[in-house]
C-alpha positions in Angstrom: 157.7 48.8 142.0 160.9 50.1 143.5 162.4 52.7 141.2 166.1 52.0 141.4 166.5 48.5 142.9 165.0 46.2 145.5 166.9 46.5 148.7 167.4 43.9 151.4 164.6 45.5 153.6 162.1 45.4 150.7 163.0 41.8 150.0 162.4 40.9 153.7 159.1 42.8 154.1 157.6 42.9 150.6 157.3 46.7 151.0 155.1 48.4 148.5 156.4 51.9 148.9 156.6 54.0 152.1 154.3 56.9 152.4 155.0 60.5 153.3 152.3 63.1 153.7 152.4 66.2 151.5 149.0 65.7 149.9 145.5 65.9 151.2 144.3 63.3 153.7 141.2 62.8 151.6 140.8 60.9 148.4 139.5 62.9 145.4 135.7 63.4 145.6 133.3 63.0 142.8 131.7 66.3 141.6 127.9 66.2 141.6 126.1 65.8 138.3 124.4 68.9 136.9 120.7 68.9 136.7 119.4 68.7 133.1 117.7 71.9 131.9 114.2 72.1 130.5 113.6 72.9 126.8 113.2 76.4 125.5 109.9 78.3 125.5 107.5 78.0 122.6 108.1 80.4 119.8 105.5 83.1 119.1 104.3 82.4 115.5 107.9 81.7 114.6 110.8 79.4 115.6 110.4 77.2 118.6 112.9 77.5 121.4 116.0 75.3 121.5 116.1 72.4 123.9 118.3 72.5 126.9 121.6 70.6 127.1 121.9 67.5 129.3 124.1 67.8 132.4 127.7 66.5 132.7 127.9 63.2 134.5 129.9 62.8 137.7 133.0 60.6 137.9 131.7 57.1 137.3 128.2 58.4 137.0 125.7 58.8 134.0 125.4 61.9 131.9 122.3 64.0 132.5 119.4 63.5 130.1 119.0 66.1 127.3 116.3 68.7 127.5 113.1 68.3 125.4 112.8 70.4 122.3 110.4 73.3 122.5 107.0 73.2 120.7 106.9 75.2 117.5 104.6 78.2 117.2 101.9 78.3 114.4 103.5 77.5 111.1 106.9 77.7 112.7 109.6 75.2 112.3 110.1 72.7 115.1 112.6 73.2 117.9 116.0 71.6 117.7 116.3 68.6 119.9 118.6 68.7 122.9 122.1 67.4 123.0 122.8 64.3 125.1 124.7 64.9 128.3 128.4 64.0 128.3 129.2 61.0 130.3 131.5 61.2 133.3 134.7 59.2 133.6 133.6 55.6 133.3 130.0 56.8 133.3 127.1 55.7 131.1 126.2 57.9 128.1 123.6 60.6 128.5 120.2 60.0 127.0 119.3 61.6 123.6 117.0 64.6 123.6 113.4 64.1 122.5 112.3 65.4 119.1 110.6 68.7 118.8 106.9 68.9 117.8 105.9 69.9 114.3 104.2 73.3 113.7 100.4 73.4 113.5 98.3 74.6 110.4 99.3 75.6 106.9 102.7 74.4 106.0 103.6 72.6 109.2 107.1 72.7 110.3 109.0 69.4 110.1 109.4 67.7 113.4 112.8 68.2 115.0 115.3 65.4 115.0 116.1 63.7 118.4 119.5 64.5 119.8 122.2 61.9 119.7 123.1 60.2 123.0 126.4 61.3 124.7 129.3 58.9 124.4 130.4 57.0 127.5 133.7 57.8 129.2 136.7 55.6 129.8 136.2 52.9 132.5 137.4 54.0 136.0 140.1 51.8 137.7 142.4 51.3 140.7 144.6 48.7 139.1 145.4 47.4 135.6 143.2 44.4 136.1 140.2 46.7 136.1 140.8 47.6 132.5 139.0 45.9 129.6 142.2 45.5 127.5 145.0 43.4 129.1 147.6 45.8 127.6 146.0 48.9 129.2 147.2 50.5 132.4 145.3 52.4 135.1 146.5 56.0 134.8 147.8 57.0 138.3 146.5 60.6 137.9 143.1 60.2 136.3 142.3 56.7 137.6 141.1 55.8 134.1 142.2 53.0 131.8 144.6 54.1 129.1 147.2 52.8 126.7 150.7 52.4 128.1 153.1 55.2 126.9 156.4 54.2 128.5 158.7 51.2 128.9 159.0 50.1 132.6 162.6 48.9 131.8 163.5 52.6 131.5 162.1 54.8 134.2 163.0 57.9 132.1 160.8 56.8 129.2 157.7 58.9 130.1 157.1 61.7 127.6 157.1 64.2 130.5 160.2 62.9 132.3 161.5 64.0 134.8 158.1 65.3 136.0 156.8 61.8 135.6 158.5 58.4 136.2 157.7 55.1 134.5 156.9 52.2 136.7 155.5 48.8 135.9 152.0 47.9 137.0 150.6 44.5 137.9 150.3 43.5 134.2 154.0 44.4 133.6 153.0 47.4 131.4 154.5 50.8 132.1 152.5 53.8 133.6 153.7 57.3 134.2 153.6 58.4 137.9 153.9 62.1 138.9 157.1 62.9 140.7 157.2 64.8 143.9 159.6 65.7 146.8 158.9 63.9 150.1 157.9 66.1 152.9 158.3 69.3 150.8 155.0 71.2 150.6 156.3 73.1 147.6 156.5 70.0 145.4 153.4 68.1 146.3 150.9 65.8 144.6 147.5 66.9 143.4 144.0 65.3 143.2 144.2 64.1 146.8 147.3 61.9 146.2 150.2 61.5 148.6 154.0 61.7 147.9 155.5 58.2 148.5 159.2 57.8 149.1 161.0 56.0 146.3 164.7 56.4 147.3 166.4 55.4 150.5 167.9 58.9 150.8 164.4 60.3 150.9 165.0 62.6 148.0 162.5 61.2 145.4 158.8 60.5 145.7 155.9 59.5 143.4 152.3 60.3 143.8 149.9 57.5 144.9 146.3 57.6 146.2 145.7 56.9 149.9 143.2 54.3 151.1 141.1 53.9 154.2 142.9 51.3 156.4 144.5 52.7 159.6 148.0 52.0 161.1 148.1 48.3 162.2 145.0 47.3 160.1 145.0 44.9 157.2 145.5 46.5 153.8 145.4 45.7 150.1 147.6 47.9 147.8 146.7 48.6 144.2 148.7 49.8 141.2 147.6 53.4 142.0 147.1 53.4 145.8 148.5 52.2 149.1 145.3 50.9 150.6 146.3 52.8 153.8 145.2 56.1 155.2 147.4 59.1 154.5 150.7 58.9 156.4 151.0 55.2 156.3 152.0 52.4 153.8 151.1 48.8 153.3 153.9 46.4 154.2 154.0 42.6 154.1 155.2 41.2 157.5 154.6 37.6 156.2 156.1 35.9 153.1 155.2 36.2 149.4 153.5 32.8 149.7 151.7 33.6 152.9 151.4 37.4 153.0 150.5 39.3 156.2 149.9 42.9 155.0 149.2 45.7 157.4 149.6 49.5 157.4 152.7 50.9 159.0 153.3 54.6 159.7 155.9 56.5 157.7 158.8 58.4 159.2 161.9 60.4 158.3 165.3 58.8 159.0 167.3 61.9 158.1 165.7 64.4 160.5 166.0 65.6 164.0 162.3 66.0 164.5 160.3 63.4 166.5 159.7 60.2 164.4 156.0 59.9 165.1 156.5 56.1 165.7 154.9 54.4 168.6 157.1 53.6 171.7 157.5 49.9 170.5 158.7 50.9 167.0 161.8 52.3 165.5 162.2 54.5 162.4 164.4 52.8 159.8 165.6 53.2 156.2 162.6 52.7 154.0 160.9 55.5 155.9 159.0 53.1 158.0 158.1 52.7 161.7 158.5 49.0 162.4 159.0 46.9 165.5 162.6 46.0 166.2 161.4 42.4 166.9 160.8 41.7 163.2 164.3 40.3 163.0 166.9 42.5 161.2 168.2 44.8 164.0 171.5 44.3 165.6 171.5 46.1 169.0 175.0 47.7 168.7 175.9 51.4 168.5 177.5 53.2 165.6 181.2 52.3 165.6 180.8 49.0 167.4 181.4 45.5 165.9 178.2 43.9 164.8 177.1 40.5 166.1 174.7 39.3 163.5 174.9 39.7 159.7 175.7 42.1 156.9 173.1 44.7 156.0 171.4 44.4 159.4 170.3 47.8 160.8 172.0 49.1 163.9 172.8 52.3 165.8 169.5 53.2 167.6 169.5 56.9 168.4 166.4 58.8 169.6 164.0 56.2 168.1 165.8 55.9 164.8 168.1 53.2 163.4 170.8 55.4 161.9 173.3 52.8 160.8 173.9 49.5 159.0 176.3 46.6 159.6 178.8 46.5 156.7 182.1 44.8 156.1 182.9 46.6 152.8 184.8 49.6 154.3 187.3 47.1 155.9 187.6 45.0 152.8 185.7 42.2 154.5 188.0 42.1 157.5 185.4 43.1 160.1 181.6 43.7 160.3 181.0 47.0 161.9 178.1 49.4 162.4 178.5 52.5 160.2 176.3 55.5 160.1 174.1 56.1 157.0 174.9 59.1 154.8 173.3 60.6 151.7 175.7 60.4 148.8 174.1 63.5 147.2 175.5 65.7 150.0 179.1 64.9 148.9 181.9 62.8 150.1 183.6 65.2 152.5 181.9 67.7 154.8 178.8 65.6 154.5 176.1 66.8 157.0 175.2 63.2 157.9 178.8 62.4 159.0 181.3 63.7 161.5 183.8 66.2 160.2 186.7 63.7 159.8 184.5 61.1 158.1 183.9 60.5 154.4 180.6 59.5 153.0 181.5 56.3 151.1 179.5 54.5 148.5 179.5 50.8 149.3 177.1 48.3 147.8 173.8 49.4 149.3 172.9 51.8 146.5 169.6 53.8 146.2 171.3 57.0 147.2 172.9 55.9 150.4 176.5 55.3 151.6 178.1 55.0 155.0 180.3 57.4 157.0 183.8 55.9 157.2 186.2 57.4 159.8 189.3 59.0 158.4 188.1 58.5 154.9 
């Protein structure tokens, strides 16, 4: 589900997507169902009162029953039956209204016709597998089953791009996810969702729904949610064949603020707080020769791993720890680099380069 490409870290961890908090900590709550109203009052020697309308069903709930038709006055025509309550999203249809009573004496009024039952809403969902049709997706905003409207091979194929981005769900069908800016309260998600980082330079996010598992607890992500409480993300510390998923706290690599990670963790690209003991951290400083392998993280500064081991700037001659930089900030005078360094695009991608001295 990575937007641009699967990086080395994601391949090692099986990362779903790292989380950043700009949405509410709470999942969207279901509105209470309206109470059905009673039928109208009896008519006085004339038309009977109209029945009340059934209440609207809550999300996943049943529509309220329609009101009963009023009794006709003498010789009057029967009251109109109530209308069935509209079903909530995924809810059962409302019950049809009872027929009105015919008028008494003389030319009796004809009995009213019972109201038609309300139609059921679309099934609620958290993942595509919850939908009755295998080609349907779980809409990330409404959490209802719907037809796919985009091609996951082209993330720009949503009708409302760039406000929404197309990603594939677990059935390989495309769904449109609302775009957001991580850690920017002015470009946040709605409906209780959180903005999850999608690019390594932390410039692009998509809206997913939080779960209930806390940091360090087991988690199960879905097509529309992390499975973890707001501010954390579900990562796989095992293997694809033998997964060991747990919630990890999110953090900002490109920031001077405290990371929020625990004392035994480091904030690293992917916007994750992870233990350095998981095996891809070379304990050398920025500018020093690396001792392990290409793409290992390095350069621990104030609880962050700010660099990567790379041999590309030297043409493969040496493996050195270079500082990360965000390519969008420009090659020269890049805020992430020293004044004499150039932010150089190597082969990492996903918005990041490295600061090369004297570039």
